[in-house]
N, C-alpha and C positions, 0 to 999 in steps of 0.2 A: 504494500500500500504506500502511495506517495502523496505528499501534501504540497500545496502552494504555501510555503512557510510564511509568506507575507500576509496571507489571509487566515492563517490558523491561530486560534486562541486556545491556550492550554488552561482548562478550568481546574482549579485547585480547591477542593472542598475541605473546610475545617469545622463542619458541624459537630464532629465528635470531640473536638477539643475547645475551640473558641466558642462555638455555639452552646456547648454544655456549661459555659460560664454564665449563661443567662440566669438571673435571679428566679428561683422557683422551679428550675429545670434540673432533673437528676436522671442520669442514665445508668442502668445496670450493665453488666458485661453483655448479657443477652440482647439488651436494647442496642448497644453499640454494634454488635455483630449483625443484627437485622438491618440497621440503617446502612452499614457499610455495604452489605450485599445489594440493597436496593439502589444505592448510588453507583455501584459497579454495573448493574443492569442499565442504569440511565446513561452510561457511557462516560462518566467523569474520569479523566485521566489520572489525577492525583487525589488521593483520599488521605487526609491527615488523621491518624488514629489516636493521637494523644501524646503525652510526655511520659515515656517509660521511666519508671523510677520515682516519679512525682507522687504516685499513689499505687497501692497493690492492684487496684482495678485495671489500670492501664497496662501494667506488666502482664496480667493474666489475659487481657484482650489480645495483645500481640502474640502471646503463646498460642492461644486458642485458634486464632485466624491462620496460623501457620499450618494447622492440621487440615484445613480446607481453604487453600489460597483463593484470592479473588481471581476472576476469569480474565479481566482485561486491564483493570486499574492498577496503578502503583500505590501501594500502601506506604505512607511516609511517617517516620518518627520525628518528634519535635523536641527541641531542647535549647537551652541558652548556651552562650559561649562559656568556656571554662571560668572558674572563679579567679579573682585576683590573687597573685602570689603563689600559684601552684600550676605546674605544667598540665597540659591536656592529658598526657599519658598517665599522670598520677591522680587526676581528678576522678574520684569514684562516681561522680554524677554522670559521666559519659559511658560508664560500663553498661548500664541497662540499655542505653541507646544502641550500642553494638549488639547486645544480646537480643534485641527485638528482631534482628535479622532482616531489616528492610534495606533495599538497595539505595533508597533516597533518604536523606536526613535533612530536615529544615533546622537551621541554626539562626537564632536571632541575637543581634548585637546592638549596642548603643550607638546611635547616630548623633545624639544631642549632648553637647558638652555638659549641660546642666545635670543630666542623668548620670553621667560619668562621675562628676565631682560630688553630687549630693545623694545619688542613689547607690552607686557602687562604692563610693568613698575611695576612689583611686585616681590615678593620674591619667591624662589623656594618652600618653605613650603606652601605659599599661593596658588601656582599653584596646588600642590597636594591636598590641601583642596578643591579647586574649582572642581577638577575631582571627588573626593569622594562625596562631598555634592550634586553635580548635579545628579550623577548616583543614589545615595541613595534616593534622592527626587523623581526622576522619577519612581524608583522601588516601592516606597511607594504609588505612584499614579496608580500602576497597569501596568506600561509600561515595555516592554522588551527592553533591551538596547544593541546597537552595539556601541562599542567605537572605533572611528577613531583616531589613534595615529598620529597626524599631524607632518610632518617633522621628521618621525621616524628615517629614515636612517641617515640623517644629524646629528640628535641629538645623535644617538647611537655612531656614529663615533667620536663625540666631547666629549661626557660625558656618557659613557655606563651605569655607575652606576645609574645616575639620570634618564636616559631614562627608565631603567628597573624598577625603583621605581614608575614611573608614571603608568606602566602597573600593578604592584602589587596592587596599590591603586584602579585602575579600576576594577580589579578582585574581591578584597575584598568588593567593593561597590555593586557588582552585575552585572557587564557587562557580557553578554553571548558570545559576539564575540570581539576579539581584532584584529583590522585591521592595518597592517603596511602601512603607507602612504609615498610614495616617492614624496612629494608635489612639490619639485623643479624640479623633473624629471632628476636629474643629476647622479643618481646611475646606475652603469652598472650591467649586469646579474651576473657576478661572485661575486660581492659584495652583491647583493641581496641574492644569494644562501647561502653564508657563514653566513651572519648576521641572516637570518631567521633560519638557522640550529642551530646557537649558542643560539638564544633566545628560540626556542622550547626545545632544550636540557636543557637549564637553568631551565625552568619551569617544565619540566618532573621530575626534582630532587625533587620537592615539590608536586608531583601529589597526594600523599595520604592526605596531609594536605588540598588540595583543593577539594578532592573528596566529603567530607561531604557538603561543601558549594555548590557544583554543584548539588548534589542530592536535597538539600533543595530548590534551585532555580527551579529545574525542577518540583518538587512537587507543588510549588506555582504558576507555570505558566501552565495554562490549554491550551490544543491545541486550536489554533484560530478557531472560528466557524463563518461561513458565516451567516450574519443576515437574509437572505432570505431563504436559504435552510436548515439552522441549521446543516450543515455538516461541517467537518473539511475543512478549506480552503487549507492548504498545510501541508504535513507531514514533521515534523521537525526531525532532527537526534536524536537518542537515547542519554541519558545523557552522557556527557563526561566532564572531568575536565576543559578542555580549548578548545576553537575553535578559529582558527586564520584566518585572511583574508589578502588580498593584494590590494592596490590601487596605481596604477602607472600612471605617466604622461610621455609624449613623447618628452620631451625637448632634449634628447639624441638619439631619434629615436629608443629606445629600450623598450618602454612601454609594448608591447606584450611579448617580450622575457623575460623581468623582471617578469611579472606576471607568465609566465610558469615556470621560475626558482623557484619562491616562491612555486608554487604548488608542484613541484617535491621534495621540502623539507618539505612538510606537511601542507601548508595552504589549507583550504577548502572553503573559500569564495573568489570570484574574483569580484572586482568592475571595471566597465568600462562604456563606452558609445557606442551607435550605431554609426558606421562610424568614431569612434575615435574623435568625436567633443569634444571640451573643450578649456579652457583658454590657451593662448600662442600657443604651438604646439599641444595641444590636450591631450586626455586621452588614456588609453589602449582601443583598438578597439575590441568591443565584436564580431564584424562580422568576425574577425580573430581568436579571442580567443575561441569562441564556437566550430568551427570545429577542431581547433588544439587540444583542450582538449578532445573532445568526439570522433572524427573520427580518430585522429592520436595517442593520448595517451591512449584512452580507458576509460576515466572517463565518468561519467554520469552527464549530465547537463540538457538537455531537451529530449523529445522523438524524435525518428528518423523522425516521421512525421512532428513534429514542426521544425526540422532542415531544412526540405525542404522549409520552409517559410522564411529562412534567407535572401535570395536575395531580395525577395518581401518586407520584412521588411526594409532592408537597403534603397531600392529605395523609399519606402513609406515615410520614415522619411525624406529623402533628399528632397522629394517633399513638405512635410509639412513645413519644415524650409526654403524652397525656396533657396536651394543651389544645384548647379549642381552635380550630382553623379560623383564620381571618377571612370572613366572608367577602370583605371588600378589597382583598389583596389583588393587585393587578395581575392579569393573565390567568391565575390559577384559582382565584376566589369564586365562591358560589355566585356572587353578584357581578363578577367581572364582565359578563355578557348578558346581564339581566335588563329587561326593558319594561318600564312601568307605565309611562305616559301613553295615552291612546294614540296620539299623533306619531310618536316614536315607533310604536308597535306596527302601526299601519305601514309606515315607511320601510321598516326592517323586513316586513313580510314581502314587500315588492323587491327590495334590494338591500341586503345586509350592510353594504358599504355605507349606507346613509348614516348609520349610527354605530358602526363597529370599525375599529382601526385594524382588525386582524380577524381571520377566520378562527373561531374558538377551537375547532377540531385540530388545528396545527399544534396546539399546546395541550391537547387532551381534555379541553373543557367543552362546554356546550352552551348554546343559547337558551335563555330562560325568559318566558313571558310572565311577568309578575301581575298578580291579580290584587286590586285594591279599590277603594272608593274613587280613585282617579281613572279607573279603567273605562274603556269604551268597548264597543262590539268587537273591534279588532282584537283586543286582549282575550275576550271570551272565545272567539273562533280559534285563535292561535293556541290558547291553552288547551282547548278541547283536543286539538290535533296531537298535543304531547301525551294526552291520555288515550290516544287511539280512537278518538271520536270525531267523526266528520260532521260538521254543522254548516248550514247555509245561512247567510246573513238575513235572508228573508224569513227564516223560521222564527215564528213568534216565541218559541221557547228560549231563544237567545236573549231576547229583551227581558223575559221573565227571570232568567238566571242573573242578568245584569242588575235588575231592580232588586232581586233578593239579596245579591251581594252588597249593594249600596245600603240597603236597609240594615243588614246585619252589622256592617262596619260602622254604621252610625250608632249602633248599640254597644260597640266596643270590640267586636270581632276583628281579627287581623289575619287575613287569608294569605298575604304575601309571605308570612312566616309559617303558614300552616297549609301547605298545598294539598296534603292528604285530606284534610277536612273539606277543602273546596272541591276536590274530585268527587267526594261522597255527595256533596250538595248538588253538583252538576248531574251526577248519575240519578239522584233522586228526582230531579226536575224532568229528566228524560224517561223516567220509569224503569231505569236500569239498576237501581239499588236493591240488591238482594241481601237483606239483613239476615245474617246467619244465626242471630239470637235476639231475644227481646228481654230487656230488664224490666222486671215487674215491681222491683222495690229494693231498697237497701237501707241498712242502719249501721252507724259507726259509733262505737263507744270508746271514749278516751278517758283513761284513769290516770290521775296524777297523785302520787303519794310522796310527800316531803320526807326526806331522810335526814340523817345527821349532817352529812356534808353535801349530798346531792339530792336531786328530785328524781324518783323512779317513775317512769311513765310506761304505759302499755296501751295499745290500740287493738280493738277487735271490730271486725267488719262482718256483717251478715248480708248476703245478697240472695235474691230470688230471681232465677233466670229461666226463661222458657226456650227450649230448643226442639223443633219439630213437634210442637204441641205438648211437650213434656216439661213439667215444672221441676226445677232443681233448687234446693235450698242448701247453701253452704256458708261456712264461717271460717275466718282465718285471722291470725294475728300478724302485726307488722310493727316496725319501729316508728310508725306514725300513721295517721288516719288514711292518707293516700296509699301508702305501702300496704296497709291491711286490706283496703278496698281492692287494690290491684290483685293481691294474693287470693282473695276470696273469689273474684271473677275468674281467675285462671283455674282455680280448683274446681269451680262449677262447670267449666267448659272443656277441660283438657280431655275428658273421656270421649267427647264428641269431635274435638279438633286437636289431635295430639301435637300438631305443628306449633301450637301455642307455647309449648315448652321451650322453643328456641327464641321466643319474643322476650325482650327485656327493656325496661325504661333506661334511657341513656341521659336524659336531661329533663328537668322540671323547673319551669320558670313561672313566677307569679308577678303580676303587675296590677297595682291599684290604679284604677282609671280616673276616679274623681276623689282625690284625697281629702278635699274640703268636706266631703260628706261623712268623714270619720268612719265609725264602725259600720255604717250603712253603705259604704262605698261599693261600687261594682268592682269585681275582680276578674281579670283575664288570666287564664292558665294555659301555657303552652307545654305540651308533653312531647318529647322526642322519643321514639321507639326504634328498635332495631331487631332484625332477625339474624344478625351476624354478618350479613353481606349487603344489606340495604338499610337505609334510615328513612324515617318519615315523621312528620310533625303534625299534630292535631291540636285544636283549640277549643276551649270552653269558656263561656262568659256567664257570670251570675253575681247576684248580690251576696251569695253564700259561697265561700271558697271551696267547700266540700262538693257542692253541686257543680261548680265550674270544673273542678278536678275530675269529678265523675264523668262529665260530658267528654272531656278530652281523653281520659283513659279508655272509655268505652269505644270511642271512635278509633283510637289507636289500635285496639285489638281487632276491630272490624276491618280496618284498612289492611292490617297485616294478613288477615285471612283472604282479602281480595287479591293481594299480591301473590299469595300462595296458589290461589285458584288460577290466576293468569299464567303463572309459571308452569302449572300442570297442563294447562291448555296448549301452551307452546310445545311442551315435550310430546304431548299426544299427537300434535299435527306434524311433528318432524320425523 
């Protein structure tokens, strides 16, 4: 495989290390393994696994992944330069890096004289020696080195001569990539652009001097071979005097723009994380960078087929790290290609280019028509098609559905966040709603017993359900009234519908609609359910929170059964 090196961008993912520094995010070894394999399938060339030796978890991660190596990506170990006053060969911090067994190691060093003097408490000359000694030692051990110039932009602005000297030392020692890091995230795109341009121009002046060193490095670095297939793991660019990268943080909300600005000035490695996870305000979001670089700017990052897995990867990673996906994230968010206004929907139906900057399928997303009190007939017709229902604009049922929608939303319902409830409403208006059960009544008992240090609470729900003309009475306990009601309903229905066993509540939201009414206020409840591979949301509204919850929970079970029946019908017809 050959590449046009001038248009190739090498993506470097640091979700497992930098992304894991996000507040509230914690990854187990199994989590890291699952994410690494998903990134490998996405086609990411470099995956940073962590800092071996910094904690036992990262050591075990590198050991375990050696048992079943990645198929195409290069796993990278991360570490700092050696410590002041000790040689790299004697610094025990570097031994776990070598033990991790990766071909590539990323080393970060200080670019900013402020950090050298006040952070490391050492001299500027010693910092240069630390960079040189560490890279030379790793090269002598057969490792290829990526050098992350930490606090590069702040350092360059304060003392450009010294900052450039740190890069010259890294180059002479054998680093193959030099990565400009906006570690504090405070640099703006115009500054990034100018500084990167100045630095690349500076080093181009000495390109012949460095050519011999680059050729020697390339000759001594054989293409990485997969231990099982004995084939090259990833095709690396042809020899070049210097290769530059960019690593940006989002503290000024410009991490993606900063990375793009650097690419436009010549950098060819872009570091970032899935969903922009990272310390403080996060890192550059690869879910935005990948489509911008490849689909907008024409660079080559991953294959077009792999690009269609981007949305799937974004949601997969958010699921593994147990953080709710950002519905409004560009490209991959649930709302990224959602259309709500009637005029917008009508136009998009004729030509998607009227209100979409990109075909959603290219990034694995899909167009959504949102239903709300702002909807027109175009929304109803378009939404019906997503449910597999064909309606004509002249059909009076369309206006009946639209009017019913607007009436319910005026009462507090919100169907743009509860599409499952809207599909049931639509099918009922069309006479297609086949209710698999009927609730004849329910009671919920909530006992609260004060203890010495805590309050003991128990909830018991009793429901009466009719299925095929047969009445069933069941009771169940739960850790709260809604939990008990849900458990009692499942208990009553599971003998008739065994698939209910796979259903579970994944989210429960309560919104007080008119807070000035005090305890008499209306309540809207949104319940998200899942069967393990699909999610759906239903809504209930009432002045009684239990009744609102009951309405949402019951529709959630009904819609889940509708999905199961549709899946069975598809299998039967195939």
